[in-house]
A tleap script that builds the chain and sets N, CA, C and O, in Angstrom:
source leaprc.protein.ff14SB
mol = sequence {
  NMET ASN ILE LYS ARG ILE PHE GLY ALA VAL
  LEU THR ILE LEU GLY ILE ILE GLY LEU ILE
  TYR THR GLY SER GLN LEU ILE ASN LYS SER
  GLU GLY TYR THR THR LEU ILE VAL VAL GLY
  VAL ILE GLY LEU ILE PHE PHE PHE SER GLY
  ILE GLY LEU VAL LYS ASN THR LYS ASP GLU
  CALA
}
set mol.1.N position { -39.634 -13.133 -9.969 }
set mol.1.CA position { -39.057 -13.070 -10.167 }
set mol.1.C position { -37.943 -13.885 -9.318 }
set mol.1.O position { -38.099 -13.563 -8.140 }
set mol.2.N position { -36.952 -14.749 -9.439 }
set mol.2.CA position { -36.392 -14.665 -8.704 }
set mol.2.C position { -35.184 -14.484 -7.966 }
set mol.2.O position { -34.198 -14.057 -8.566 }
set mol.3.N position { -35.107 -14.817 -6.429 }
set mol.3.CA position { -34.524 -14.041 -5.257 }
set mol.3.C position { -33.265 -14.039 -5.754 }
set mol.3.O position { -32.556 -13.060 -5.986 }
set mol.4.N position { -33.011 -15.248 -5.914 }
set mol.4.CA position { -31.247 -15.555 -6.679 }
set mol.4.C position { -30.716 -14.686 -7.571 }
set mol.4.O position { -29.566 -14.272 -7.421 }
set mol.5.N position { -31.692 -14.210 -8.873 }
set mol.5.CA position { -30.848 -13.322 -9.750 }
set mol.5.C position { -30.660 -11.886 -9.111 }
set mol.5.O position { -29.666 -11.195 -9.337 }
set mol.6.N position { -31.597 -11.542 -8.379 }
set mol.6.CA position { -31.559 -10.031 -7.564 }
set mol.6.C position { -30.902 -10.039 -6.859 }
set mol.6.O position { -30.317 -8.962 -6.739 }
set mol.7.N position { -30.483 -11.134 -5.901 }
set mol.7.CA position { -28.963 -11.107 -5.114 }
set mol.7.C position { -27.193 -10.953 -6.230 }
set mol.7.O position { -26.055 -10.483 -6.252 }
set mol.8.N position { -27.631 -11.308 -6.546 }
set mol.8.CA position { -26.623 -11.981 -7.530 }
set mol.8.C position { -26.734 -10.263 -8.975 }
set mol.8.O position { -26.022 -9.452 -9.569 }
set mol.9.N position { -27.484 -10.486 -8.875 }
set mol.9.CA position { -26.983 -8.478 -10.176 }
set mol.9.C position { -26.356 -7.668 -9.082 }
set mol.9.O position { -25.331 -7.017 -9.285 }
set mol.10.N position { -27.045 -7.706 -7.770 }
set mol.10.CA position { -27.212 -6.795 -6.596 }
set mol.10.C position { -25.326 -6.705 -6.109 }
set mol.10.O position { -24.683 -5.667 -5.952 }
set mol.11.N position { -24.689 -8.490 -5.930 }
set mol.11.CA position { -23.186 -8.707 -5.916 }
set mol.11.C position { -22.093 -7.781 -6.972 }
set mol.11.O position { -21.089 -7.077 -6.867 }
set mol.12.N position { -23.089 -8.341 -8.111 }
set mol.12.CA position { -22.428 -7.658 -9.496 }
set mol.12.C position { -21.942 -6.313 -9.933 }
set mol.12.O position { -21.039 -5.933 -10.678 }
set mol.13.N position { -23.185 -5.519 -8.953 }
set mol.13.CA position { -23.061 -4.141 -9.142 }
set mol.13.C position { -22.210 -3.514 -8.221 }
set mol.13.O position { -21.635 -2.450 -8.449 }
set mol.14.N position { -22.067 -4.557 -6.545 }
set mol.14.CA position { -21.231 -4.000 -5.449 }
set mol.14.C position { -20.063 -4.377 -5.982 }
set mol.14.O position { -19.372 -3.362 -6.065 }
set mol.15.N position { -19.431 -5.392 -6.423 }
set mol.15.CA position { -18.378 -5.749 -6.864 }
set mol.15.C position { -17.871 -4.857 -7.949 }
set mol.15.O position { -16.673 -4.592 -7.852 }
set mol.16.N position { -18.670 -4.201 -9.218 }
set mol.16.CA position { -18.242 -3.069 -10.008 }
set mol.16.C position { -17.760 -1.729 -9.657 }
set mol.16.O position { -16.956 -0.975 -10.207 }
set mol.17.N position { -19.004 -1.566 -7.787 }
set mol.17.CA position { -18.157 -0.415 -7.626 }
set mol.17.C position { -17.135 -0.283 -7.040 }
set mol.17.O position { -16.263 0.582 -7.125 }
set mol.18.N position { -17.282 -1.614 -6.103 }
set mol.18.CA position { -15.378 -1.882 -5.010 }
set mol.18.C position { -14.619 -1.826 -6.667 }
set mol.18.O position { -14.471 -0.618 -6.847 }
set mol.19.N position { -14.350 -2.194 -7.299 }
set mol.19.CA position { -13.421 -2.418 -8.345 }
set mol.19.C position { -13.022 -0.790 -8.539 }
set mol.19.O position { -12.078 -0.225 -7.987 }
set mol.20.N position { -14.105 -0.117 -9.577 }
set mol.20.CA position { -13.969 1.620 -10.266 }
set mol.20.C position { -13.326 2.020 -8.789 }
set mol.20.O position { -12.219 2.539 -8.929 }
set mol.21.N position { -13.732 1.909 -7.468 }
set mol.21.CA position { -13.106 3.101 -6.378 }
set mol.21.C position { -11.769 2.517 -6.309 }
set mol.21.O position { -10.917 3.405 -6.295 }
set mol.22.N position { -11.227 1.203 -6.255 }
set mol.22.CA position { -10.290 0.687 -6.254 }
set mol.22.C position { -8.962 1.208 -7.131 }
set mol.22.O position { -7.790 1.235 -6.756 }
set mol.23.N position { -9.568 1.644 -8.519 }
set mol.23.CA position { -8.706 1.905 -9.696 }
set mol.23.C position { -8.827 2.858 -9.760 }
set mol.23.O position { -7.971 3.343 -10.499 }
set mol.24.N position { -9.949 4.057 -9.093 }
set mol.24.CA position { -9.505 5.274 -9.287 }
set mol.24.C position { -8.785 6.263 -8.358 }
set mol.24.O position { -8.371 7.391 -8.627 }
set mol.25.N position { -8.724 5.456 -6.990 }
set mol.25.CA position { -7.692 5.714 -6.057 }
set mol.25.C position { -6.517 5.123 -6.144 }
set mol.25.O position { -5.639 5.525 -5.380 }
set mol.26.N position { -6.197 3.994 -7.122 }
set mol.26.CA position { -5.003 3.760 -7.540 }
set mol.26.C position { -4.404 4.375 -8.556 }
set mol.26.O position { -3.237 4.022 -8.721 }
set mol.27.N position { -4.796 5.146 -9.263 }
set mol.27.CA position { -4.421 6.311 -10.575 }
set mol.27.C position { -4.335 7.689 -9.312 }
set mol.27.O position { -3.179 8.013 -9.039 }
set mol.28.N position { -5.149 8.257 -8.772 }
set mol.28.CA position { -4.984 9.263 -7.919 }
set mol.28.C position { -3.762 8.842 -6.468 }
set mol.28.O position { -3.949 9.276 -5.331 }
set mol.29.N position { -2.595 7.959 -6.841 }
set mol.29.CA position { -1.623 7.394 -5.533 }
set mol.29.C position { -1.841 7.696 -4.650 }
set mol.29.O position { -1.044 8.399 -4.029 }
set mol.30.N position { -3.038 7.324 -4.128 }
set mol.30.CA position { -3.661 7.281 -2.595 }
set mol.30.C position { -2.377 6.293 -1.719 }
set mol.30.O position { -1.673 5.356 -2.097 }
set mol.31.N position { -2.507 7.103 -0.273 }
set mol.31.CA position { -1.538 6.210 0.242 }
set mol.31.C position { -2.338 4.830 1.315 }
set mol.31.O position { -1.769 3.971 1.990 }
set mol.32.N position { -3.846 5.083 1.109 }
set mol.32.CA position { -3.524 3.998 2.177 }
set mol.32.C position { -3.492 2.137 1.093 }
set mol.32.O position { -4.448 1.926 0.346 }
set mol.33.N position { -2.618 1.312 1.172 }
set mol.33.CA position { -2.549 0.540 0.049 }
set mol.33.C position { -3.287 -0.633 0.214 }
set mol.33.O position { -3.845 -1.385 -0.584 }
set mol.34.N position { -3.100 -0.618 2.093 }
set mol.34.CA position { -4.084 -1.725 2.621 }
set mol.34.C position { -4.726 -2.150 2.295 }
set mol.34.O position { -4.819 -3.288 1.836 }
set mol.35.N position { -5.960 -0.716 2.528 }
set mol.35.CA position { -7.359 -0.769 2.018 }
set mol.35.C position { -7.845 -1.075 1.125 }
set mol.35.O position { -8.802 -1.831 0.960 }
set mol.36.N position { -6.875 -0.185 0.011 }
set mol.36.CA position { -7.282 -0.720 -1.495 }
set mol.36.C position { -7.725 -1.846 -1.588 }
set mol.36.O position { -8.890 -2.090 -1.902 }
set mol.37.N position { -6.189 -3.350 -1.126 }
set mol.37.CA position { -5.925 -4.280 -1.373 }
set mol.37.C position { -7.167 -4.966 -0.720 }
set mol.37.O position { -7.613 -5.807 -1.501 }
set mol.38.N position { -7.720 -4.914 0.183 }
set mol.38.CA position { -8.935 -4.783 1.098 }
set mol.38.C position { -10.153 -4.869 0.502 }
set mol.38.O position { -10.925 -5.815 0.349 }
set mol.39.N position { -10.218 -3.166 0.041 }
set mol.39.CA position { -11.940 -3.413 -0.710 }
set mol.39.C position { -11.365 -3.863 -2.509 }
set mol.39.O position { -12.354 -3.922 -3.240 }
set mol.40.N position { -10.630 -4.029 -2.929 }
set mol.40.CA position { -10.170 -4.762 -4.275 }
set mol.40.C position { -10.802 -5.829 -4.028 }
set mol.40.O position { -12.027 -5.842 -4.154 }
set mol.41.N position { -9.949 -7.205 -3.533 }
set mol.41.CA position { -10.250 -7.818 -3.118 }
set mol.41.C position { -11.512 -8.745 -3.612 }
set mol.41.O position { -11.869 -9.517 -4.503 }
set mol.42.N position { -12.124 -7.819 -1.824 }
set mol.42.CA position { -13.869 -7.613 -1.894 }
set mol.42.C position { -13.992 -7.318 -3.275 }
set mol.42.O position { -13.274 -8.092 -3.908 }
set mol.43.N position { -14.525 -6.621 -3.922 }
set mol.43.CA position { -14.897 -6.255 -5.060 }
set mol.43.C position { -14.485 -7.751 -6.290 }
set mol.43.O position { -15.553 -8.207 -6.698 }
set mol.44.N position { -14.101 -7.990 -6.478 }
set mol.44.CA position { -13.299 -9.102 -7.109 }
set mol.44.C position { -14.419 -10.705 -6.416 }
set mol.44.O position { -15.113 -11.541 -6.995 }
set mol.45.N position { -14.172 -10.533 -5.392 }
set mol.45.CA position { -15.128 -11.609 -4.526 }
set mol.45.C position { -16.394 -12.032 -5.047 }
set mol.45.O position { -16.783 -13.097 -5.526 }
set mol.46.N position { -17.413 -9.959 -4.646 }
set mol.46.CA position { -18.431 -9.660 -5.289 }
set mol.46.C position { -18.653 -10.161 -6.024 }
set mol.46.O position { -19.483 -11.066 -6.110 }
set mol.47.N position { -17.854 -9.652 -6.934 }
set mol.47.CA position { -18.671 -9.725 -8.477 }
set mol.47.C position { -18.437 -10.881 -9.102 }
set mol.47.O position { -19.227 -11.536 -9.782 }
set mol.48.N position { -16.806 -11.212 -8.727 }
set mol.48.CA position { -16.717 -13.101 -9.365 }
set mol.48.C position { -18.414 -14.009 -8.671 }
set mol.48.O position { -19.027 -14.991 -9.090 }
set mol.49.N position { -18.570 -13.401 -7.899 }
set mol.49.CA position { -19.877 -14.453 -7.053 }
set mol.49.C position { -21.359 -14.548 -7.676 }
set mol.49.O position { -22.197 -15.426 -7.882 }
set mol.50.N position { -21.198 -12.919 -7.894 }
set mol.50.CA position { -22.313 -12.386 -8.573 }
set mol.50.C position { -23.022 -13.017 -9.975 }
set mol.50.O position { -24.168 -13.299 -10.325 }
set mol.51.N position { -21.429 -13.084 -10.676 }
set mol.51.CA position { -21.523 -13.788 -12.088 }
set mol.51.C position { -22.035 -14.926 -12.307 }
set mol.51.O position { -22.537 -15.305 -13.365 }
set mol.52.N position { -21.877 -15.793 -10.848 }
set mol.52.CA position { -21.898 -16.792 -10.846 }
set mol.52.C position { -22.976 -17.556 -10.654 }
set mol.52.O position { -23.287 -18.681 -11.048 }
set mol.53.N position { -23.803 -16.276 -9.581 }
set mol.53.CA position { -25.259 -16.967 -9.216 }
set mol.53.C position { -26.061 -16.083 -10.321 }
set mol.53.O position { -27.284 -16.101 -10.188 }
set mol.54.N position { -25.632 -15.452 -11.199 }
set mol.54.CA position { -26.440 -15.252 -12.067 }
set mol.54.C position { -26.765 -15.926 -13.532 }
set mol.54.O position { -27.663 -15.951 -14.374 }
set mol.55.N position { -25.656 -16.373 -13.326 }
set mol.55.CA position { -25.261 -17.639 -14.552 }
set mol.55.C position { -25.646 -18.431 -14.505 }
set mol.55.O position { -26.095 -19.015 -15.491 }
set mol.56.N position { -25.693 -19.128 -12.648 }
set mol.56.CA position { -25.921 -20.936 -12.485 }
set mol.56.C position { -27.642 -20.936 -12.200 }
set mol.56.O position { -28.282 -21.987 -12.196 }
set mol.57.N position { -28.343 -19.435 -11.938 }
set mol.57.CA position { -29.651 -19.980 -11.821 }
set mol.57.C position { -30.560 -19.806 -12.716 }
set mol.57.O position { -30.792 -18.858 -13.466 }
set mol.58.N position { -31.234 -21.166 -12.516 }
set mol.58.CA position { -32.129 -21.309 -13.936 }
set mol.58.C position { -33.686 -20.902 -13.815 }
set mol.58.O position { -34.586 -21.185 -13.025 }
set mol.59.N position { -33.612 -20.364 -14.596 }
set mol.59.CA position { -35.080 -19.671 -14.864 }
set mol.59.C position { -36.648 -20.268 -14.979 }
set mol.59.O position { -37.123 -20.841 -15.959 }
set mol.60.N position { -37.143 -20.051 -14.037 }
set mol.60.CA position { -38.069 -20.776 -13.877 }
set mol.60.C position { -39.431 -20.090 -13.909 }
set mol.60.O position { -39.627 -19.135 -13.157 }
set mol.61.N position { -40.351 -20.507 -14.709 }
set mol.61.CA position { -41.793 -19.476 -14.757 }
set mol.61.C position { -42.816 -19.736 -13.444 }
set mol.61.O position { -43.861 -19.094 -13.338 }
savepdb mol mol.pdb
quit
């Protein structure tokens, strides 16, 4: 099992959780917009870096 793929999957899941949290708080009209922007940007970074790790890691037996 490749550690990079596992780490990429974990980053992707954390990114999805951050994006869902940001979206739900925006829908609920939360007042902490600065926090939401930070969580949203970090969620995007985690999501795309996780996808990139999973996509670019070669599966070696």
